[in-house]
Every structure is written in C-alpha cells, then in structure tokens.
N, C-alpha and C positions, 0 to 999 in steps of 0.2 A: 665476478661474480664475490659480494662479501660473505665473511662468514655467517651473520645476522643474517642475512636474505637467504644462503642456503639451508640455516635451520627453519625459517619462518617457512619457506617452500617445502622443507622434508615433513614437515609438522602437519602441511595441510595434504600431504599425501602425494606431491608434486615431485617427481626426483628424477625424470631421464629427460634428456637434453629438449626432444620434441615438446616435453606435456612443459615443459618451463616455459617454451619461445610461446605457446599457442595462450599460459596463463601470461605472461608480463607482456605481451607484443598482441592483443587479438587485433584481426583482422578481419575486415568486413566477407572477401570474399570466402577465406576460408573457412571464418568461423558460423556466418549464414547459411542454414541449410537451404537448399532450393524447396521454396514455398508450395511448389504441387507437390512433394511427396506427401503435403496432406491429402486422404482421399478426394474431398469434394471440392478441390483449390479450381479446377479447368470448368466444373461443370458452375461454381460460383460465378466464376469471371466471366463467362461466355454467359450467363443470364446476366448481371450488372452491365454488360457493353448492350445486348439484348434493350433493355429498359432502357438506356440513355439513347441509343440510335429509333427508338420509337415513342421516345419524349415521355415515357411513364413516369407516373407521381412513384418517386425512391423515398420511403423512411426508414432514417436512424436511427432505433431502438437501444439506447444505451442505460446503462446501470449509472445509480446517483452519488457512486464514489471516486476517489481518486485513483482508479483502475480504468473504468466505465466512461469515466467524463475522457479523460487525455484520449481514449481509443476513439470515442466519437469525434473527439475534433482531428486525428488522424486521419479518417475518412472523409469526414468535411473538407478539410485541403485539399483530399483527392477531391473531389469532387468539384470544388471553388474551380482548383487549379486546372480541370479538364472542361468549365465549363468556359473561363477566359479563354483556353485555346478556340473549342468550338465554336463560341459567338465571333471569334476572330476570324475565323474562316468561313463564319457562314453558316454554319453549322446548328442544328437545334440547341435552343436554352435549354439546360440541365434543369429539371422539377424536381427537387428534394430537400427535406426539412429534418429538422434534429428534434429528437423527442427523449425526455428524462423524466422519469415517473416521479412524482413524489413522495419522499420514504415518510410521512407521515400519515398521510390520508390513503395513500396507493400502495405503499411498501415494494421490495424487492419482486424484482423480475415484469416477465409480462402477463398483463392482462387484459380480462373480457370485453368488461368496460372500454379501453383503450382502442383493441380489437375492432370493434362494434364503428366507433368514428373514426378509425382509419380508412374502415370499409366506406363510409357515407361520405368520404372526403374525396375518394378514388382513387387509395392508393394501391398499388400494384405489383410492388416489390417491397420487403420490410425487411431492414437488414440488422442482427442484433448486436452488443457488443456486451461482453462480460456478463450476458446473461442467454438464457432459453434455453437448458440442453434440458431440464425437466420440465417443461411447458407443454409437455404433450398435448391436451388441453386443448392450449389455447393456438397452438400451434394447426390443430386439427379444422378449429373453428375458423382463424384464417385465411384455409385455402376453402373451405367452404363458402368461406366469402370473397373467395378470386384472390388472395392476395398469397403471394410466392414469400415464401420464410428462408433467407440464408442465416444460419446459425454462425455466430464467431463466440464461442466459449469456452473457457480451461477450466469449467467447474468439474468436480466427480460425474461419472452421466450416470441414469440409470437402468437398469436391465431394458426397458423398452424404451428408446429413442424415440424421440418425435417424427412425423414425417415428415419432414421441415424439405425445401427443396434442396439445397446442400447444408451440410453440417462441417463446418470448421473447427475442429478443438482435437488439441494431440492425444487429447486421452482417449478418444473413439476410434484411431486409426495407428497405423504404424509411423508416426512421425515422430522423427528421433530424441528432440526434442520436450519430453512430456511433462514440462514445468512451465512454458509460456503463462506468463499475465495475461489476463483478458485481452489488455492494447496490446499485447506482443502479437497477439492473434490474428487482429486487427492490422497491425503492420505487416504480419505475411499475406495477408490479403492486401493491401496497399503491393506488397513486393510484387505477389503473382500478378497482378492487373499490370503493372507498370510493365513487368518483362512481359507479357503478351499482346497489350493494346499499347503501350506507350510510345511508338513509333508512330502508328496511327492518330494518336492525340497531342503530337508535336512535343511530349516532354522527354526534356531533357535528360539524357543518360546519368546517374545518381542523384535526379531532384530527389528520392525518395528519400534519401539518408539526412536531408534535412528534420522528416518526422520524428525521426529519431528522439527528438527531444522529450516529445510525450509518451514515447514506447518506454524511454529511458526512464521519466518521471513517475511512470505507473510500475515499473519492474520493481524499481525502490516502493514505491511507496506502497506497495501491497506484497511486498516481503517475504516473495518467492524467492527460491534456493539464487546465490547469482555464481554459477558455475556453467560451463558450457555455454550455449547460446548465449544463454541470460544475462552471463558474464558479458558478452563482447556489447550485448544490446547496452546493458547498464554502461557499460564501457563509453562507446561511442555516443550513447543519449546525453554522457556527463559531461563529454567535450563540446557538444551540438548547443547543450543547454547552456553554456558558458559565455555562448557565441550568438544563443536565439535573438534575431530582431522581433520577439512578438513585444509586443507591448503591454499588455498585460502583466505578463512577465518580469519584463523591465520595473514597471511600475510598482510591482508588491516589492521585488527585491530592494529597490531604494528605497519604500519606504520601513524596511524590514533592515535596514543598513545591512545591508549583503551586498557585495562587490561581486558583482557576477563574474568577475573572469576568475574569482575565485573561490565559489558558488560549490558545497560541500556535500556528500551524502546527510550529515545532521543535518545541514542548513532545508534539506529536504522532509528530512523527518521528523523534524524539531519546528518547521516553520515553514513549511509553501502547505507542507500536506493536509494540517491542520486544520487550518484558510480555505484551501479548496473544499474540506468535508463538510466545515462549518456551514458552507453552503447551505446542504441538503439534511442538515440537522437543525440548523435555526431559520432557514429561508427558503428560497429556492434555487435547486442543483442546476437551474441555469445558469445564475452568475457565473458559479465556476469557469461551467465553461466558455460563456460569455466574455470570461474574464482569459479565459486562454486563446480563443480566436477571434478577437478583434481585430481589426487592424487602426482601429482610432485610436489616436492618443488619450482624447480627454473622456471617453465612455471607460477609457484603461486605465485611467486617473479613480473615476470614480467608482469604477467596479473592486480596485484593490484598497480603497479607503473605504469600502462597503464590506466587503472580507474580515477584513482586519477588527473593525468596528463589532459587527456579531461574534466575532471568534473571543471576543473580552465577554463579550456577554456568554458566549458558549462556557467558557471557564469560568464564569461569576454561577452561574445556575447547577456546573457538574459539584461546585465548591459545598453551594447549599442543601443538595442532594447528598453530598459528603458527610454533611453535620448533620442530619439529621439520618443517615446510615449508623453514623456510630454511635446515639443518643441510642436508637433501640439496640442496637449489640450489647449496650450496656446491660441491657435485663433478660436477655435469652443463651441460652447454651446455642454452638454451631454443632450440626448434624454435619456430615461427610460430603452433603454439600446445601450450600447456600444458598435459599434460595428467600427472596427481598420486594418490596414493592411498592407502591404506592398511584391512585388511579391519578395523583396529577402532577406526577413525576414526567418530562418532555420523554417520549421514548427516543426521538432522535441523539439523545447523549447519553443513553442507558449503557451503550457497548463501551464506552469509556468509563462509564461508573463499574461498572463488571469489572472493567481490567484490574482499576483503583485497589476493590475489595479482594480480588483473585491474589493480586501481586501481595496485598497486607497479612490478608487470610491462608494461602498456599493450599487451595483447593478449590473445587468447580463450583461457580457462580451465576445464578439466573436470577435476571434485575427485571422487574418488568412495572409497566405503565398502563395507560388508556390511551390510544391514537384519536382521530380525530372521528371515525367513523365508532367509538364508545366500545371498540374493541380491546380488551386485554392483549398487549404485546410486547415483546422484549427481546434485550439479549444475554447470550452467554458467553462464561469464557472458560477457558480448564487452565490446571496448571504444571498438565500434563500426564497430572495419573488417570486420567483417561480421554475419549474423543467424546467430545461433544455431542456430538451425531449418532455416534455409538449409544449413546446414554439416554438420548430422547426415544432412539428408536425401539430401545428396552423399557420405553414407557410412553408410550406412542399413542395410546386409548387417553391419555391425556391432553392430547394436543390438537390443535384444529389444523395447525399446520407448522413445518419447522424446516431449519435447512442450513447449511455453512459448510466449515470446516472442521479439523479435529478438533482444534484448541479456540474454534470460536464460532459463533452461529446468534441463529433469531429465532421465533419463536410467537406461536397465536395460541391462549389458552379459553378452552369456556371459560366463563364469568363462573361459573359451579365451581368448578374444578381448581381454580387457582390456590386454596387455601389447604389442597391436599396435593398439591405438586412437589413442596420440599417432602415429605414422606415418601411418594412414591420414587423421587430420584432415590430418595438417600438407599431404600431398599434397593434398587437396580444398580448402586454404583457398586454394592457387592460381587456381582454377574459382571461388569466389565471394566474391571480398572485393573491398573497394570502393575506391576512389581518393580521396583526398584528403581522409580521414575524419578529420584530427586536431584539435582542435579552437582553432579562432583565438580569442587571447585578446581577450575582447570584453567593453567596456564601456557605460555609458548615455549618463555625463557625466565630462566632463575638467576638474577645477576645483580650488583650492584647501580648507583645512581651516576657513575658514570657513563654511561650507556646513553644518558637524555643530552643529545646532541643534535646538532643539523644532520650531519653526514649519516645519521642512524634516522632519522628524521625522512632521511631524502629513500632512503633502500626500503622503509615500510610503507611511503607513500606509492612507493610502485606496486605494491599488491591492492590498491584498491581499483574499484569503488570497494566498500566494505559493505556489511549487512550478512542477511541468514546462507549459511554454507559459505561463507569466509566472512569471519569475524575480525575486528581488527585486533594484532597481535597484544596479548596479553602479557606483561611482565611482572615479575615477583619479586619482589624488593624486603628481604627476610631481615630481620631485628634495626629499624630506619629508625634514627632519633625524631617526633615532634618536637621540634623547635618555635614554631609559632601557628596560631589558629586565630583566622581573621575574617567575619562575616562583611555579605556586603548581599546589594541587589537593587531592585530598584526602589527610588524612595527613600532608602534608609530600609529597606523591610527585612536586613539581616537574614534571606532566604538561601542564600548560599555561603558555599564557604573556599577560603584560598588559608592552604596549609604548606608551610615550609616544612618541609625532611630534610634529614641529613646522615651521613655515615661518614665512613671513614676515609673514601673516595669522592664526597661531595656535598653539594647541597642542590632541588631540587624545587619547584615552585608546584604545588597538584592545589586540585581546582574540585570542588563536588557541588553539584548545581541540587538545587531544592532539598538540602541535605543537613543535618544537623548532628551534633557528638553524639548522639544514640541512635543515628542510622542506620549503624555496620555491625556488622556480630560483635567487632569489641571496642569500647565507645573510647573516643580519641578524647587524650588529657595530656595538655603541652608537659615535654619534661621525659613522657613514655617514648617505652620505646614499640613498636608495632610491625607487623607484616603488611606491608603496602602491595594490593594488586592493584595496579592503574595500566591506562592506555596512553598512545602518544597525542598530542594534541598540540596543534598549532595555533594559535589566537592572531587576527588579524587588527583587532578591535582599533578602531580608530585607523586604520592606515598603517601600526605599528605589528611587526612580526614578533612573536614570542611564541614560544617553545615551550610546554611545560606538561603538565601529567592529568589526564583525566581519571580520576578513580571510581576504583571498580567498589573495590571493598576494602575492607582492614579485618585483618583475620589474625 
C-alpha cells in the first residue's frame, strides 16, 4: 500500500488490517447484514407471501423523491419477477400496483384520502417505501378499512409507533446499520423475501444483486453516511449501475453524454438525481418511476427527454425566484432565521431555493409558497447551527404540520400566522442553537503540485464511492502561483473557471464550476500566490482522459 493511501485511510480512522480490507474490498456476504435481524422481517415476508398466494391486491406506496422512487422500483422488480415465474408455473397472476403521491397537492407521507380510495379498490396489503413511521392515524384508518400495512422507512420514529402489521425501520430495533436510506430498507425486504421464498418462486441465487443499482442510486442521492453496510450498498450499487440494462437509465445517460462504464458519484448527484427529482417538483413523480422501471426503449427515450426538459424549466424557475429573493433582501435586515415567501412561488422547488439562500447567508432559512389546495407550504434548510426539526418543535404552535431531518425539512403554516413566523423562529433559535457549529477548514494532505498524477489518482479511487462520511480527499497546496484564469461555459456563458497553478514542482490545471473571481475566501488574480484547497478530478470529456484538480476554496 502506498504512503498516500495509508495516510488517507488513517485520516478516516481506518488503521487495522481488518478494517482496511473491509473498506477497500467490500464483500457481499461479509458486509451485508442478515435482513432477519430486523425485528418484523419474518412477519413482513410471511404476510407478502400470503397475499401472493391468496391473490390479494397489493399496493406499494412510495415517497416521491430519489429515495422512495428507486425503492418502489426495487419492490416492483421483485413482484414482476415473481409474477413472471408464477405464471410460467401456472400459478396465480399477482395483483399489485405502485402509488406515488403528488408533491404539490398531496404532500409527503400517507394520506387519508388515498387510503379511502385504496379500500374502495379492494387493496388488502399496503407496503410503504421511505415513509409511514409517523403515520399513526393513517395506519389506524387502513386497518379499519381492512388493509394490512407493512411500513418500510428509515426516518426517526415518534414516541408512539403506528400499529402497523409490520415495521421495517432500523431505528426502531436492534438492526446493526441504523443509517440505511429508504430504498436500502426496501432492498433488505427483498433480500429477506428471496432468502425465505426464492427457491419456491424459482428465483436464481443472487438475482437480487441486480437491484443494487437502485439501492446504490438512492443511498448516494439521499446523502446517508457511506460507512458500514451503506458503503457496501453504494460500492456494489455503482458497479451494477455501470452495467445496468435498464433502458431508461441508459437513455438518460446517453442524453447527458455520460459514458455508463465510467459513471461516477458526481454524475449521480449533479446530473441524475436532479432530473429524477424534477418529476415531482415540476410534473408527476410517476414519470421518474416509469423511467427507471420501463423495459420499452421508445418510452425510455421519451421519458429521458421529458425529464431533462422539465429539469431545465425547474432551473429557470429557481433562478427567477432567486432574483426576486435578492431584490427583497436589498431592503431588509437579516434575523437569526430567515423566513421569506410568495404565494406565487412553486412549492416543489422551494427546497432548492432554501438551500441556495442558506449557503449564501449561512443561517437557517424557511421558504414558503402556496400549494394547489391554497395551503401555505414550504421547505427549510439549516447551516448546521440548529436542527430545523428542533427549531420547529420549539415553535410548533405556528405550524399545522412539519417534519424532516436535522438539516432539512418541510412545513405547513396557517395563513394568518405566516407573517409572525420569522419573529417566532428567531426567538426560539437562541433556545436550541448549537455552539461552534462553523466548519473548520480541513484537508487530508498538505503537499505540492507534483502529487497530481495518475498513480495517485488510482490510489484515491480505491476509497470511492465518496459522499457523506467518506468525503473526497482534500489537498492543501500552499503558496501556489495563479498563472492563468480562463472562463468557459455552455454557449460562451463563462459561468465556470479553469485556472493554471504552478509551484517549484510543476503545474496543474484546476476547475471551478459556477464560480467567479470573487467566489472564494480570497479573490483570484493572475500573477498572485494563493493557498489552494482542492480534490482530484478525472475528466473524460469527449472520450479523452484528463487529470485535473477541482477547487474547493482559495484561502
């Protein structure tokens, strides 16, 4: 093992031979926990089998984002496989469908109107994906209507759990990997079902590994820590994604000029995920599900084009809202918490807007608009100074509904109370804020530009996939000379920068997307020296490999 790789592993706390082997060489048998360690796994599998044998109608109810939708594809693929094998053996044809609620009109989670409709349609078993752990009233209503509910979710459970037929959520039992994403839990259900009933349904050993493309996609998209079992899911997921035969995925990658063989985590995060999420933000979330699940080449091509088109529309809408936001900010002082909104703003894109404002102004941000039911709804983001869920709990009398994670959430507010929300949240902020939350500039190695070579790139690549809990290795290059600055971008927009840096050991090209001279802590100027914080980046633009640096900051 090289000195660089040893240093990078050590920085991540990976020092023993056993830990190094596990980190560098994920193993399916070793690193995937037994699905039956989830408390209700046996119960869930038996109930699904009973529904299949009894020709009961099954409904998969999945969240509308890039965690729930891949999770729905995982379960849909299992049912499709069993249905094919079932009918080939002369058995009963399975009766199932996938339901994904509308982001703008129905909102997140189970809703009573949908359950009423399912009961009328004869649904007997409802399986949630990436939601349901807080749906106490909705699950109770389903049971009254004769529908058994299996919850698969990964969100924090409330004090009182829904009285579901079975609950699969690692945060409710002793399952070792607490940080699975929603699709990760759905994959464990498939893994458990195949382990128990695979031979009965003539499912070949290891077939479920092909579903890891969807589990890996969701694990990377939902930004869960890429450690332990999640690292294995993401690692194998990337391998399957690079070979995945799904026509929709192939058509989308082709449209984006991404070579499937070299698909990266950045391609997932910056190119694939936004287009899948555009379906629920701008249109119908089913379009994303159809893209990932279709076997029809023509449909796949049409859906890839459609999702790319509405994602471009989404960018224009967000840019328009941000212009309006910046104009409003010229005339107002900023409190501890920013609350801003407009009834005309599209609810589905407000999380993106909140994220942009939060990054720029470094404080918690709540952005609101009005949905199709004339309700004030919005999204919130935190800069890390506070948990937005704790903040909303402290101010709960102002909300009709809220939920989320530490750094991101959603909310509904009474029309009469929205104008008092900023005062209330800013007052509550002091009670729940965290001290010393500001990020310290950190790096893995301080060195010179001679390290920028393919041998070191290959060592760094062994640590992939990168993400939360396993960031790309960062290098600090002190006192490097800014030799040349060039702007580039689509249609000559000049929204990106390419900079040549040099020191006594050599030269290196570095790029910064969506950046200008004043983007960084220290403004850039040709001829001056700077301290460069950067990661390695291998470009394969138009089939030509080029190793360069990706600028994190100039300090």
